[in-house]
N, C-alpha and C positions, 0 to 999 in steps of 0.2 A: 210209746207203749211200755208198760212195766213188764219185765220178763223175769220169771223166777227160775229159769234153768240153772243159774249158779247154785240155788238152794239144793236142787236134786243132786248135783255133783258133790256139794259139801256133805249132804246127807250120806251119799254112797261111800264117801271117804271117812266117815265117822263110825263110831261104835253103835250108832242109833239107826233105827229104821221106822217104817210106817207103824209097825206094831208097837214099838217102845214109845214112840211119840204119842200114840193114842192111849195106850194102857198105863205106862209108867208115868208119863208127863201130862196126862189128861188133856191132850190136844184133840179137838173134835175132828171127826172124819170129814165134816163139811169144810173145815178150815183147810185141811190138806187137799181136798178136792178143789177148793178155790185156788190154792197155790198151783196145783197141777194144770189148771186151765187159765192161768194168768189173770185171775179175777182179783178185785180189791180185797186186801186184808188190812187189819189195823196195825198201827205202829206198835201197839202192845204185843201183838202176835210176833212181829219181827223182832222185838226186844226179847221175848221169851225164847225164840229160836236161837238168837245169838247167845243167850245164856246157856241153853241146853247144848248147843253144838260148839260152844267156846270159839266163836268166830266173829267177824266184823260184818256190818251190813252189806258191804260189797261182795261178801261170800254167799249172800242170799238173793240179791236182787241186782238188776241192771236196767238201764233205760235205753230203749231203742226207738229213735224217732220213727213215726209212722204217719202216713196220710190219713189214717183213721182216728188220730188223736183229736180230742175235743178242741174246737177253735177257741182261741183266746181273744 
């Protein structure tokens, strides 16, 4: 399972917040909602967040093995 909890920690420790992401950086509310609920987001979104927050991918996302993962 993909977990975005590192993103929220990184966001909290930055000068940005939900408001600036949506208004200043034009990120949609639905994208932030998807992150909040660990839903799929595009690599473009992750790239944009890395640029905005000046961070690495590992500061936004982590993988946690889960029994609910899709069978390969």
